[in-house]
C-alpha positions in Angstrom: -40.3 8.3 28.2 -39.5 4.5 28.5 -39.8 4.3 24.7 -36.8 7.0 24.4 -35.1 5.0 26.9 -35.0 1.7 25.4 -34.7 3.5 21.8 -31.2 5.0 22.9 -30.3 1.5 24.7 -30.9 0.0 21.6 -28.9 2.6 19.3 -26.2 2.6 21.6 -25.8 -1.2 21.6 -26.0 -0.8 17.8 -23.1 1.5 17.8 -20.8 -0.7 20.0 -21.6 -3.5 17.7 -21.5 -2.0 14.2 -18.9 0.8 15.2 -16.4 -0.4 17.9 -14.2 1.8 19.7 -10.7 0.2 19.5 -8.0 1.5 21.5 -5.4 1.1 18.6 -7.5 3.6 16.5 -5.3 6.0 14.5 -4.3 9.2 15.8 -6.5 11.7 13.5 -4.1 14.5 13.8 -1.3 12.2 12.8 -3.3 11.0 9.9 -4.4 14.3 8.7 -0.6 15.4 8.7 0.8 12.3 7.0 -2.3 13.0 4.5 -1.0 16.4 3.9 2.6 15.8 3.3 1.6 13.2 0.6 -1.3 15.2 -1.1 0.7 18.3 -2.4 -0.4 18.2 -5.9 2.5 20.2 -7.2 5.4 18.5 -5.9 6.3 14.7 -7.1 9.3 13.9 -4.7 11.2 11.1 -4.3 10.0 8.5 -1.6 12.7 9.1 0.7 11.9 12.7 1.1 8.3 11.6 1.7 9.6 9.2 4.2 11.8 11.9 6.1 8.9 14.3 6.6 6.6 11.5 7.8 9.0 10.2 10.0 8.8 13.5 11.7 5.2 12.7 12.5 5.5 8.8 13.4 7.9 6.2 13.5 5.2 3.8 12.5 3.6 5.1 9.1 2.5 2.1 7.7 -1.0 2.0 9.6 -1.6 5.4 8.4 -0.5 5.0 4.9 -2.9 2.0 4.9 -6.0 3.9 5.9 -4.9 6.4 3.3 -4.9 3.8 0.5 -8.2 2.1 1.8 -10.0 5.3 2.2 -11.8 5.8 -1.4 -12.9 9.5 -0.4 -8.8 10.3 -0.9 -8.0 11.4 -4.3 -6.5 8.7 -6.5 -3.2 10.9 -6.6 -3.1 10.8 -2.9 -3.8 7.1 -2.3 -1.3 6.3 -5.4 1.7 8.2 -3.4 0.6 6.0 -0.2 0.7 2.9 -2.3 4.1 4.0 -3.8 5.3 4.7 -0.3 4.8 1.0 0.7 7.8 0.0 -1.0 9.8 1.3 1.9 7.7 -0.7 4.3 7.9 -4.4 3.0 6.3 -6.7 5.6 3.2 -9.1 5.5 0.8 -6.0 6.4 1.9 -4.2 3.4 2.2 -6.9 1.3 -1.5 -8.0 2.4 -2.8 -4.6 1.6 -1.3 -4.6 -1.9 -2.5 -8.0 -2.7 -6.2 -6.9 -1.6 -6.0 -3.8 -3.7 -4.9 -5.7 -6.9 -7.6 -8.4 -6.3 -10.6 -5.5 -5.8 -12.2 -5.6 -9.2 -14.3 -2.5 -8.1 -10.9 -0.5 -7.3 -9.5 2.1 -9.5 -7.6 0.5 -12.5 -4.8 3.2 -12.1 -4.5 2.3 -8.3 -4.5 -1.6 -9.0 -1.8 -1.1 -11.7 0.3 1.0 -9.0 -0.1 -1.8 -6.6 1.3 -4.2 -9.1 4.5 -2.1 -9.6 4.9 -1.5 -6.0 4.1 -5.1 -5.4 6.6 -6.5 -7.8 9.4 -4.4 -6.1 8.9 -5.9 -2.8 12.1 -7.9 -2.3 11.6 -8.9 1.2 8.6 -11.1 0.5 8.5 -14.6 -0.4 9.1 -14.6 -4.1 7.2 -17.7 -4.8 4.0 -16.3 -3.2 4.6 -13.3 -5.1 5.0 -14.9 -8.6 2.0 -17.2 -8.0 -0.2 -14.4 -6.9 0.8 -12.4 -9.8 -0.1 -15.4 -12.4 -3.6 -15.1 -11.4 -3.7 -11.7 -13.4 -1.5 -12.6 -16.4 -4.8 -12.9 -18.4 -6.7 -10.1 -16.8 -7.9 -7.6 -19.7 -6.9 -4.3 -17.6 -3.8 -5.7 -15.5 -2.3 -8.6 -17.7 -0.1 -6.4 -19.9 1.4 -4.8 -16.7 1.7 -8.0 -15.0 3.7 -9.7 -17.8 6.0 -6.5 -18.1 6.8 -6.5 -14.4 7.7 -10.3 -14.6 9.7 -10.0 -17.4 11.4 -6.7 -16.0 12.2 -8.4 -12.5 13.8 -11.4 -14.3 16.1 -9.4 -16.3 16.8 -7.0 -13.2 17.8 -9.9 -11.0 19.9 -11.1 -13.7 21.6 -7.8 -14.1 22.0 -7.5 -10.2 23.8 -10.9 -10.4 26.0 -9.7 -13.0 26.7 -6.6 -11.1 27.6 -8.6 -8.0 29.9 -10.8 -10.3 31.6 -8.0 -11.8 32.2 -6.4 -8.5 34.0 -9.6 -7.5 36.0 -9.8 -10.3 37.0 -6.3 -10.1 38.1 -6.8 -6.2 40.4 -9.3 -6.9 
């Protein structure tokens, strides 16, 4: 009897150490609902439509989207949609999550490439940090071409935005 008691105490301690109970754990029901919203394989809707549907579930979807992205149990297209949705939630947390996804050489190549596309659209982050981070992957066999294309596109789009702004100023004089 003592042996079983000792074993159960050791097992309980093991669980507490390796599987900590966190008060901030995600609401499983909300997680499942958000996952279902972006899991419909027949619809590829605009991010704003997904955002509207997700907002009905929670005002803070970022932790749920990050969990979907990190869970390798989810289908690639579901994780890809969650990555795409991060464009709407640009902050240090989402930036760091994308950076980790891009750096993870064991990650699905499609997911890493999509993370680069989304990361390159982040306008609310330090552009020096962004460009320095992206430079690491210019010579990467799998990611190099997309990194170079995104950097080229970003330079051109920023230039075009500036021109549009100047054009608007001229038109309003």
